[in-house]
C-alpha positions in Angstrom: 0.0 0.0 0.0 1.2 3.5 -0.8 1.1 5.7 2.3 3.2 8.7 1.2 4.3 10.2 -2.1 7.0 12.7 -2.9 7.9 14.0 -6.3 7.4 16.5 -9.1 3.9 17.9 -9.6 3.3 17.4 -13.4 -0.4 18.4 -13.4 -2.8 19.9 -10.9 -6.5 20.7 -11.0 -9.2 21.2 -8.4 -9.8 17.4 -8.0 -6.6 15.7 -9.1 -2.8 15.9 -8.9 -0.4 14.0 -11.1 2.8 13.4 -9.1 5.9 11.9 -10.9 8.3 9.9 -8.8 11.2 8.0 -10.3 9.7 8.2 -13.8 6.3 7.0 -12.7 3.2 9.3 -12.7 0.7 8.7 -9.9 -2.8 10.2 -10.3 -4.0 11.3 -6.9 -7.5 12.5 -5.9 -7.4 15.6 -3.8 -9.7 18.0 -2.0 -9.8 21.8 -2.6 -8.0 22.2 0.8 -5.0 20.3 -0.6 -5.3 22.0 -4.0 -4.8 25.4 -2.4 -1.7 24.2 -0.6 -0.2 22.5 -3.7 -0.9 25.4 -6.2 2.2 27.0 -7.5 4.6 24.3 -6.2 6.9 22.1 -8.2 8.1 19.6 -5.7 5.3 18.2 -3.5 4.8 15.6 -0.7 1.4 14.0 0.0 0.1 11.8 2.7 -1.7 9.0 0.7 -4.7 6.7 1.4 -4.8 3.8 -1.0 -8.4 2.6 -1.7 -8.7 -0.9 -3.1 -11.8 -2.2 -4.8 -12.2 -5.3 -6.9 -12.2 -3.3 -10.1 -9.9 -0.3 -9.2 -7.1 1.0 -7.1 -7.4 4.7 -6.3 -5.0 7.0 -4.5 -6.3 9.9 -2.3 -3.7 12.5 -1.4 -3.6 15.0 1.4 -1.3 18.0 1.9 -1.5 17.5 5.7 -1.6 14.5 8.1 -4.6 16.2 9.8 -6.6 16.1 6.6 -5.8 12.4 6.0 -6.8 11.7 9.6 -10.2 13.4 9.1 -10.7 11.6 5.8 -10.1 8.2 7.4 -12.6 9.0 10.2 -15.2 10.1 7.6 -14.9 6.9 5.5 -15.3 4.8 8.6 -18.9 5.9 8.7 -21.4 3.7 6.8 -22.6 5.4 3.7 -19.6 7.7 3.3 -17.2 6.6 0.6 -13.9 8.2 -0.4 -15.5 10.5 -3.1 -18.0 12.0 -0.6 -15.3 12.3 2.1 -13.1 14.3 -0.3 -16.1 16.5 -1.2 -16.7 17.1 2.6 -13.1 18.1 3.1 -13.3 20.4 0.1 -16.1 22.3 1.9 -14.7 22.3 5.4 -11.1 22.1 6.8 -10.3 19.6 9.6 -10.4 22.0 12.6 -13.7 23.4 11.5 -15.1 19.9 10.9 -13.9 18.9 14.4 -15.6 22.0 15.9 -18.9 21.4 14.0 -19.0 17.8 15.2 -18.2 18.8 18.8 -21.1 21.3 18.7 -23.4 18.9 16.7 -23.7 21.7 14.1 -25.6 19.7 11.5 -26.6 22.9 9.7 -23.0 23.7 8.9 -22.3 20.2 7.7 -25.5 19.9 5.6 -24.5 23.1 3.8 -21.7 21.2 2.2 -22.7 19.9 -1.3 -23.6 16.2 -1.2 -24.2 16.1 2.6 -27.9 15.8 3.6 -29.4 16.2 7.0 -29.2 12.4 7.7 -25.5 12.2 6.7 -24.7 15.3 8.9 -26.5 13.7 11.8 -24.5 10.5 11.3 -21.2 12.4 11.1 -21.9 14.2 14.4 -23.1 11.0 16.1 -20.2 8.7 15.0 -17.3 11.1 15.1 -18.0 12.7 18.4 -14.7 12.7 20.4 -12.9 11.1 17.4 -11.8 14.2 15.6 -9.7 15.9 18.3 -6.7 17.5 16.7 -3.4 18.2 18.5 -3.1 21.9 19.3 0.1 22.3 17.2 -1.7 20.9 14.2 -4.7 23.1 14.8 -2.5 26.2 15.0 -0.7 25.3 11.7 -3.9 24.7 9.9 -5.4 28.0 11.1 -2.2 29.8 10.1 -2.5 28.5 6.5 -3.3 31.4 4.1 -7.0 31.5 3.2 -7.7 31.5 -0.5 -9.5 34.5 -1.9 -13.2 34.3 -2.8 -12.4 34.6 -6.5 -10.1 31.5 -6.3 -12.9 29.6 -4.5 -15.4 30.5 -7.2 -13.0 29.7 -10.0 -12.2 26.2 -8.4 -16.0 25.6 -8.0 -16.6 26.4 -11.7 -13.7 24.1 -12.8 -15.2 21.4 -10.6 -18.5 21.9 -12.5 -16.7 21.2 -15.7 -15.8 24.6 -17.1 -12.4 25.4 -18.5 -10.1 27.2 -16.2 -9.6 30.2 -18.5 -13.4 30.5 -19.1 -14.0 30.3 -15.3 -11.3 33.0 -14.7 -12.9 35.4 -17.3 -16.4 34.8 -15.9 -15.2 35.6 -12.3 -13.5 38.8 -13.5 -16.6 40.0 -15.3 -18.8 39.2 -12.2 -16.4 40.9 -9.9 -16.4 44.1 -12.0 -20.2 44.2 -11.8 -20.5 43.3 -8.1 -17.5 45.2 -6.6 -14.7 43.9 -4.3 -16.9 43.2 -1.3 -19.3 40.7 -2.9 -19.5 37.3 -1.2 -18.8 33.8 -2.7 -22.5 32.9 -3.5 -23.1 36.2 -5.3 -20.0 36.0 -7.4 -20.6 32.3 -8.2 -24.2 33.0 -9.3 -23.2 35.8 -11.6 -20.2 34.0 -13.0 -22.5 31.0 -13.8 -24.9 33.3 -15.6 -22.0 34.6 -17.7 -21.0 31.1 -18.6 -24.5 29.9 -19.5 -25.3 32.8 -21.8 
């Protein structure tokens, strides 16, 4: 089983990274959290979870050990597979997830795409006291630079299947119309309108 991967980043998008090690390219599924940390880097290191099924072997990569830990806890819940776990971690970072679970904040969890009320309830019930992060790890995660709203919207549009350049142009146009203080949802709505004209 592959548990760690270090090499040259050959390709990166919002959901996948291609890491070349000793002449072999490994395609790794990643969350938006990891994407932001890998963006702009040439040499990368990822914590890896190897998911084996009868018909496939998939690699899931994480820029931090804390994110891998949260992923493993999420997939231990019945009904949450690796794909949904990555979606959850794209919508919420590990410390915020731990806080939401500790407070039984199902509203926050069910606001993540793909997570319904029942799944949010199950996450809170099954992961209570299992997501405690070490203080040092929490501080490091909180100190990580937050991506701008525009980057978030662009990544969301790429995830929806739009080309990166088209997404960038749509966000720029939306931003000009809405001004610098507009929030994520407003920018996303207007950018989508530009792309579907």
